N, CA, C and O of each residue as an XYZ file, in Angstrom:
324
protein
N      -6.648     95.014    -86.859
C      -7.829     94.238    -87.137
C      -8.029     94.061    -88.640
O      -8.365     92.969    -89.097
N      -7.823     95.136    -89.414
C      -7.988     95.048    -90.854
C      -6.991     94.067    -91.450
O      -7.332     93.307    -92.356
N      -5.756     94.079    -90.943
C      -4.734     93.147    -91.414
C      -5.173     91.716    -91.163
O      -5.030     90.864    -92.040
N      -5.700     91.439    -89.991
C      -6.132     90.086    -89.654
C      -7.249     89.632    -90.581
O      -7.259     88.483    -91.021
N      -8.184     90.519    -90.881
C      -9.283     90.174    -91.785
C      -8.740     89.809    -93.172
O      -9.161     88.810    -93.755
N      -7.815     90.607    -93.700
C      -7.227     90.321    -95.008
C      -6.439     89.020    -94.988
O      -6.468     88.247    -95.946
N      -5.745     88.793    -93.900
C      -4.950     87.592    -93.679
C      -5.851     86.353    -93.747
O      -5.533     85.385    -94.437
N      -6.969     86.393    -93.033
C      -7.902     85.267    -92.995
C      -8.595     85.085    -94.338
O      -8.830     83.954    -94.762
N      -8.925     86.180    -95.009
C      -9.553     86.099    -96.331
C      -8.628     85.423    -97.336
O      -9.084     84.629    -98.158
N      -7.350     85.726    -97.278
C      -6.389     85.117    -98.205
C      -6.329     83.610    -98.008
O      -6.260     82.861    -98.983
N      -6.354     83.164    -96.782
C      -6.290     81.725    -96.495
C      -7.565     81.027    -96.947
O      -7.498     79.974    -97.580
N      -8.712     81.589    -96.636
C      -9.967     80.947    -97.036
C     -10.146     80.989    -98.552
O     -10.694     80.050    -99.128
N      -9.697     82.056    -99.207
C      -9.759     82.110   -100.668
C      -8.852     81.056   -101.292
O      -9.205     80.440   -102.298
N      -7.687     80.852   -100.694
C      -6.775     79.814   -101.180
C      -7.414     78.435   -101.055
O      -7.302     77.613   -101.965
N      -8.082     78.180    -99.937
C      -8.755     76.894    -99.757
C      -9.856     76.695   -100.794
O      -9.990     75.603   -101.347
N     -10.637     77.719   -101.060
C     -11.703     77.614   -102.059
C     -11.124     77.364   -103.456
O     -11.679     76.582   -104.227
N     -10.013     78.025   -103.780
C      -9.366     77.828   -105.082
C      -8.839     76.397   -105.211
O      -9.007     75.760   -106.251
N      -8.204     75.898   -104.154
C      -7.705     74.526   -104.173
C      -8.850     73.531   -104.287
O      -8.733     72.509   -104.964
N      -9.951     73.834   -103.626
C     -11.144     72.994   -103.691
C     -11.628     72.879   -105.142
O     -11.964     71.786   -105.597
N     -11.663     73.996   -105.863
C     -12.111     73.991   -107.257
C     -11.186     73.168   -108.151
O     -11.647     72.469   -109.054
N      -9.884     73.254   -107.897
C      -8.905     72.575   -108.747
C      -8.777     71.090   -108.400
O      -8.786     70.243   -109.293
N      -8.659     70.773   -107.116
C      -8.360     69.409   -106.692
C      -9.570     68.628   -106.189
O      -9.544     67.398   -106.153
N     -10.619     69.329   -105.803
C     -11.788     68.658   -105.238
C     -11.579     68.304   -103.778
O     -10.482     68.450   -103.240
N     -12.644     67.838   -103.146
C     -12.577     67.492   -101.727
C     -13.294     66.177   -101.453
O     -14.101     65.695   -102.248
N     -12.968     65.629   -100.311
C     -13.745     64.544    -99.733
C     -14.266     65.066    -98.399
O     -13.794     66.090    -97.905
N     -15.209     64.387    -97.831
C     -15.764     64.769    -96.532
C     -15.241     63.784    -95.489
O     -15.356     62.570    -95.657
N     -14.664     64.317    -94.408
C     -14.136     63.435    -93.361
C     -15.260     62.973    -92.428
O     -16.420     63.341    -92.614
N     -14.911     62.176    -91.440
C     -15.921     61.595    -90.547
C     -16.645     62.628    -89.691
O     -17.714     62.347    -89.148
N     -16.069     63.820    -89.567
C     -16.713     64.879    -88.784
C     -17.510     65.847    -89.662
O     -18.088     66.812    -89.163
N     -17.537     65.585    -90.966
C     -18.326     66.399    -91.877
C     -17.608     67.586    -92.490
O     -18.247     68.430    -93.118
N     -16.286     67.673    -92.322
C     -15.518     68.776    -92.883
C     -14.866     68.365    -94.203
O     -14.540     67.195    -94.405
N     -14.679     69.343    -95.103
C     -14.073     69.090    -96.402
C     -12.553     68.956    -96.259
O     -11.899     69.764    -95.599
N     -12.013     67.916    -96.896
C     -10.569     67.694    -96.949
C     -10.161     67.774    -98.413
O     -10.655     67.008    -99.241
N      -9.274     68.684    -98.730
C      -8.829     68.881   -100.112
C      -7.941     67.715   -100.520
O      -7.067     67.291    -99.764
N      -8.175     67.200   -101.724
C      -7.428     66.041   -102.230
C      -6.037     66.452   -102.681
O      -5.899     67.155   -103.682
N      -5.005     66.027   -101.966
C      -3.625     66.195   -102.400
C      -3.057     67.592   -102.354
O      -2.038     67.852   -102.993
N      -3.673     68.501   -101.628
C      -3.159     69.873   -101.563
C      -3.576     70.513   -100.241
O      -4.424     69.979    -99.525
N      -2.989     71.632    -99.930
C      -3.333     72.364    -98.715
C      -2.658     73.722    -98.719
O      -2.026     74.113    -99.700
N      -2.797     74.429    -97.623
C      -2.237     75.764    -97.469
C      -1.161     75.723    -96.391
O      -1.361     75.131    -95.331
N      -0.029     76.347    -96.661
C       1.024     76.505    -95.663
C       1.056     77.979    -95.278
O       1.193     78.844    -96.142
N       0.932     78.265    -94.000
C       1.010     79.650    -93.512
C       2.157     79.740    -92.523
O       2.150     79.064    -91.495
N       3.145     80.574    -92.829
C       4.306     80.676    -91.965
C       4.627     82.084    -91.518
O       5.480     82.277    -90.651
N       3.963     83.070    -92.091
C       4.267     84.454    -91.751
C       3.167     85.005    -90.850
O       1.987     84.740    -91.082
N       3.534     85.754    -89.843
C       2.550     86.360    -88.948
C       1.910     85.366    -87.994
O       0.789     85.577    -87.531
N       2.614     84.294    -87.701
C       2.041     83.225    -86.880
C       2.373     83.411    -85.409
O       3.522     83.642    -85.031
N       1.342     83.306    -84.597
C       1.490     83.219    -83.142
C       0.265     82.470    -82.629
O      -0.576     82.050    -83.424
N       0.153     82.301    -81.339
C      -0.947     81.523    -80.771
C      -2.303     82.118    -81.159
O      -3.238     81.377    -81.463
N      -2.414     83.419    -81.151
C      -3.685     84.075    -81.474
C      -4.037     83.900    -82.946
O      -5.180     83.576    -83.267
N      -3.075     84.109    -83.849
C      -3.384     83.987    -85.275
C      -3.694     82.544    -85.660
O      -4.549     82.310    -86.514
N      -3.020     81.575    -85.052
C      -3.334     80.170    -85.332
C      -4.781     79.876    -84.961
O      -5.497     79.229    -85.726
N      -5.212     80.338    -83.812
C      -6.591     80.142    -83.378
C      -7.567     80.805    -84.345
O      -8.576     80.205    -84.715
N      -7.277     82.025    -84.752
C      -8.141     82.744    -85.694
C      -8.208     82.043    -87.050
O      -9.277     81.944    -87.652
N      -7.074     81.563    -87.519
C      -7.041     80.859    -88.801
C      -7.890     79.592    -88.730
O      -8.697     79.330    -89.622
N      -7.710     78.818    -87.680
C      -8.463     77.570    -87.560
C      -9.965     77.827    -87.441
O     -10.767     77.076    -87.997
N     -10.347     78.870    -86.730
C     -11.770     79.219    -86.644
C     -12.322     79.580    -88.017
O     -13.430     79.174    -88.367
N     -11.557     80.342    -88.798
C     -12.005     80.738    -90.133
C     -12.097     79.537    -91.062
O     -13.045     79.422    -91.839
N     -11.120     78.644    -90.987
C     -11.102     77.449    -91.830
C     -12.317     76.569    -91.535
O     -13.036     76.165    -92.449
N     -12.535     76.281    -90.269
C     -13.672     75.447    -89.865
C     -14.988     76.162    -90.182
O     -15.964     75.518    -90.569
N     -15.020     77.468    -90.023
C     -16.215     78.242    -90.340
C     -16.603     78.162    -91.808
O     -17.775     78.310    -92.155
N     -15.615     77.926    -92.675
C     -15.868     77.767    -94.109
C     -16.198     76.321    -94.470
O     -16.470     76.013    -95.631
N     -16.174     75.427    -93.464
C     -16.517     74.026    -93.709
C     -15.350     73.138    -94.068
O     -15.545     71.986    -94.455
N     -14.129     73.656    -93.947
C     -12.931     72.881    -94.259
C     -12.316     72.303    -92.988
O     -12.434     72.878    -91.906
N     -11.665     71.170    -93.138
C     -10.973     70.540    -92.016
C      -9.671     71.284    -91.710
O      -9.041     71.850    -92.603
N      -9.287     71.273    -90.452
C      -8.021     71.886    -90.038
C      -6.826     71.189    -90.674
O      -5.744     71.771    -90.759
N      -7.007     69.954    -91.121
C      -5.890     69.229    -91.729
C      -5.475     69.805    -93.083
O      -4.459     69.390    -93.641
N      -6.242     70.749    -93.616
C      -5.891     71.411    -94.870
C      -4.855     72.513    -94.690
O      -4.346     73.040    -95.679
N      -4.534     72.870    -93.454
C      -3.629     73.994    -93.190
C      -2.439     73.510    -92.364
O      -2.600     72.801    -91.371
N      -1.242     73.908    -92.794
C      -0.019     73.638    -92.036
C       0.560     74.982    -91.601
O       0.429     75.979    -92.311
N       1.191     75.003    -90.449
C       1.768     76.233    -89.919
C       3.277     76.110    -89.821
O       3.811     75.083    -89.402
N       3.948     77.176    -90.214
C       5.390     77.274    -90.070
C       5.692     78.483    -89.216
O       4.802     79.030    -88.565
N       6.936     78.900    -89.216
C       7.263     80.101    -88.450
C       8.105     81.032    -89.299
O       9.047     80.614    -89.973
N       7.749     82.283    -89.252
C       8.502     83.300    -89.962
C       9.597     83.864    -89.074
O       9.813     83.390    -87.958
N      10.273     84.861    -89.568
C      11.381     85.466    -88.845
C      10.978     86.141    -87.554
O      11.806     86.301    -86.657
N       9.711     86.543    -87.441
C       9.247     87.210    -86.229
C       9.407     86.358    -84.988
O       9.739     86.874    -83.920
N       9.178     85.067    -85.112
C       9.333     84.195    -83.953
C      10.804     84.047    -83.556
O      11.117     83.805    -82.390
N      11.690     84.191    -84.519
C      13.114     84.099    -84.211
C      13.669     85.397    -83.647
O      14.579     85.372    -82.819
N      13.129     86.535    -84.086
C      13.677     87.822    -83.724
C      12.950     88.497    -82.568
O      13.485     89.420    -81.954
N      11.742     88.048    -82.270
C      10.942     88.677    -81.203
C      11.581     88.370    -79.848
O      11.859     87.210    -79.544
N      11.809     89.380    -79.049
C      12.471     89.170    -77.771
C      11.530     88.649    -76.683
O      11.993     88.256    -75.612
N      10.240     88.638    -76.934
C       9.298     88.162    -75.929
C       8.845     86.725    -76.165
O       7.835     86.298    -75.607
N       9.557     85.998    -76.961
C       9.130     84.636    -77.278
C       9.359     83.691    -76.186
O       9.046     82.508    -76.317
């Protein structure tokens, strides 16, 4: 649980930093879209973490379009995939 909290804090802090540097626009649903930048998260990704990340992003007022997901080695090496 502590790892997940730190994980989510890092992503939301990155979004806030990008917001300060690049600025944002507001989309039609009222969420902030960062101009010309975003966050890529590829490590520790699974269905649960993607859901948690998106909830945290939207909870901070940012659009989900600010975050892209990749896959780390865990998805390739995990035998239960």
